[in-house]
C-alpha positions in Angstrom: 1.4 -25.7 111.6 1.6 -21.9 111.2 5.1 -20.4 110.9 5.6 -17.9 113.7 8.2 -16.1 111.6 5.6 -15.2 109.0 4.9 -11.8 110.4 5.4 -9.5 107.4 1.7 -8.8 106.9 1.0 -5.1 106.7 -1.2 -5.0 109.7 0.8 -7.0 112.3 2.3 -5.3 115.3 5.9 -5.3 114.0 4.8 -3.8 110.7 2.9 -1.0 112.5 5.9 -0.1 114.7 8.4 -0.4 111.8 6.4 2.0 109.6 6.5 4.5 112.5 10.2 4.0 112.9 10.8 4.6 109.2 8.7 7.7 109.1 10.4 9.3 112.0 13.8 8.5 110.5 12.8 10.2 107.3 11.8 13.3 109.3 15.1 13.3 111.2 17.1 13.1 107.9 15.0 16.0 106.4 15.6 18.0 109.6 19.4 17.4 109.3 19.4 18.7 105.7 17.1 21.7 106.5 18.7 25.1 106.8 16.0 27.7 107.5 14.4 28.1 110.9 10.8 27.9 109.5 11.5 24.6 107.8 13.2 23.2 110.9 10.3 24.3 113.1 7.8 22.6 110.8 9.8 19.4 110.7 10.3 19.5 114.5 6.6 19.9 115.1 5.9 16.9 112.9 8.6 14.9 114.8 7.0 15.8 118.1 3.6 14.7 116.9 4.8 11.4 115.3 6.8 10.4 118.4 3.9 11.4 120.7 1.4 9.2 119.0 3.9 6.3 118.5 2.7 3.4 120.7 5.1 1.7 123.1 5.4 -2.1 123.0 4.3 -2.8 126.6 3.7 -6.5 126.6 6.2 -8.2 129.0 6.8 -11.6 127.5 8.8 -14.2 129.5 12.3 -13.0 129.9 11.7 -9.6 128.5 10.4 -7.7 131.5 13.6 -5.7 132.1 14.0 -4.9 128.4 10.4 -3.6 128.2 10.8 -1.5 131.3 14.0 0.0 129.7 12.1 0.7 126.5 9.4 2.5 128.5 12.1 4.6 130.2 13.5 5.5 126.8 10.0 6.6 125.7 9.7 8.7 128.9 13.0 10.4 128.3 12.0 11.1 124.7 8.8 12.7 125.9 10.8 15.0 128.2 13.0 16.1 125.2 9.9 16.5 123.0 8.3 18.7 125.5 11.4 21.0 125.6 11.6 21.1 121.8 8.0 21.9 121.5 8.4 24.9 123.7 11.5 26.3 122.0 11.7 28.8 119.1 13.5 27.4 116.1 15.9 30.4 116.2 17.0 29.3 119.7 20.7 28.3 119.7 19.9 25.0 121.4 16.9 24.1 119.3 18.8 22.1 116.6 21.1 20.5 119.2 18.1 19.2 121.1 16.6 17.7 118.0 19.9 16.1 117.1 20.4 14.5 120.6 16.8 13.3 120.4 17.5 11.7 117.0 20.5 9.9 118.3 18.6 8.5 121.3 15.6 7.5 119.2 17.8 5.7 116.7 19.5 3.8 119.5 16.1 2.9 120.9 14.8 1.8 117.5 17.8 -0.4 116.9 17.5 -2.2 120.2 13.7 -2.5 119.9 13.8 -4.0 116.4 16.8 -6.3 117.2 15.6 -7.6 120.6 11.9 -7.0 121.2 10.9 -7.7 117.6 12.9 -11.0 117.6 11.3 -12.0 120.9 7.8 -11.2 119.6 8.4 -13.4 116.5 9.5 -16.3 118.8 6.7 -16.0 121.3 3.6 -14.8 119.4 1.7 -16.4 116.6 0.9 -14.5 113.4 -2.7 -14.1 114.6 -1.6 -12.7 117.9 0.7 -10.3 116.2 -2.1 -9.2 113.9 -4.5 -8.6 116.8 -1.7 -6.7 118.6 -1.1 -4.7 115.5 -4.8 -3.7 115.4 -4.5 -2.7 119.1 -1.4 -0.6 118.4 -3.0 1.1 115.4 -6.1 2.0 117.5 -3.9 3.3 120.2 -1.9 5.4 117.7 -5.1 6.9 116.1 -6.5 8.0 119.5 -3.2 8.9 121.3 -2.3 12.4 122.5 -0.5 14.4 119.8 1.8 16.1 122.3 4.2 14.7 124.9 2.9 14.2 128.4 6.0 13.2 130.4 4.3 13.2 133.8 1.3 11.0 132.7 1.3 7.3 133.6 2.7 5.0 130.9 1.4 1.7 132.0 -2.1 0.2 132.6 -4.4 1.1 134.1 -3.4 4.7 134.6 -2.2 5.3 131.1 -5.6 4.6 129.6 -7.3 7.3 131.7 -4.5 9.7 131.2 -4.4 9.2 127.4 -8.2 9.8 127.0 -8.0 13.2 128.8 -4.7 14.3 127.2 -5.8 13.2 123.7 -9.0 15.2 124.0 -7.1 18.3 124.9 -4.4 17.8 122.3 -6.7 17.1 119.4 -8.9 20.1 120.5 -5.8 22.2 120.4 -4.9 20.9 116.9 -8.3 22.1 115.7 -8.6 25.4 117.5 -5.2 26.7 116.8 -2.5 28.5 118.8 -4.6 31.3 120.4 -6.8 28.9 122.4 -3.9 26.4 122.7 -2.4 28.3 125.7 -5.7 27.8 127.6 -5.7 24.1 126.7 -2.1 23.8 127.8 -3.1 25.0 131.2 -6.0 22.6 131.2 -3.7 19.7 130.2 -1.4 20.5 133.2 -4.4 20.5 135.5 -5.5 17.1 134.1 -2.0 15.6 134.7 -1.8 17.2 138.2 -5.3 15.9 139.0 -4.3 12.4 138.0 -1.3 12.5 140.3 -3.2 14.0 143.1 -6.0 11.5 142.6 -3.6 8.6 143.1 -2.2 10.1 146.3 -5.6 11.1 147.6 -7.0 7.6 147.1 -4.1 6.1 149.1 -4.5 8.7 151.9 -8.3 8.1 151.9 -7.7 4.3 152.3 -5.4 5.0 155.2 -7.9 7.4 156.9 -10.7 4.9 156.5 -8.5 2.2 158.0 -7.6 4.4 161.0 -11.3 5.4 161.4 -12.4 1.8 161.5 -9.7 1.0 164.0 -10.9 3.9 166.3 -14.5 2.9 165.9 -13.7 -0.7 166.8 -12.0 0.5 170.0 -14.9 2.7 170.9 -17.6 0.0 170.6 -15.5 -2.8 172.1 -16.9 -3.5 175.6 -14.6 -2.7 178.5 -12.9 -5.6 180.1 -14.2 -6.5 183.5 
């Protein structure tokens, strides 16, 4: 019988997430030791990218629904902080403080995730399931947006559509450089707004159709004698 605790293979989900955690921790430590603004800016840009592509563990195993939702909210707050850091000049007096607060929150999140969610995953998933989930997380990481999108959906099915559009814009920005990046930033905002408007418009359309059918039914209903 396979041992569910044998999850140390390099490609399983927990290994993928732990490698991300270790890389980001190394970047935070290098940022804390850095002194010049250019070096801090370079490291902060790398931190923003690595945390933006880091996948969230969304699977809600039995008994873990609340903890997973809490983890998603922690990811969301991190995205808000990353968006602010990405828009600040390294010489800004609040730049280093924002990165330090982000580091504190990310370290708390990592500690809880590895202690609680990792332990739950080991108890409830087989090594093969963890391997398949690891492949899924790795694919998600390699195709994820490279910048934070706090207003985009973070759960299925909306997150899949949002990530495709946002990733295309972000990776195009990575290739084209800073001059065209401002145009892509505006396009990214339009994509996110369109996603939100689309959800609202779909709900309103269903309501209008329902009212229209109700009126049509009254109009064709024969008058009572």
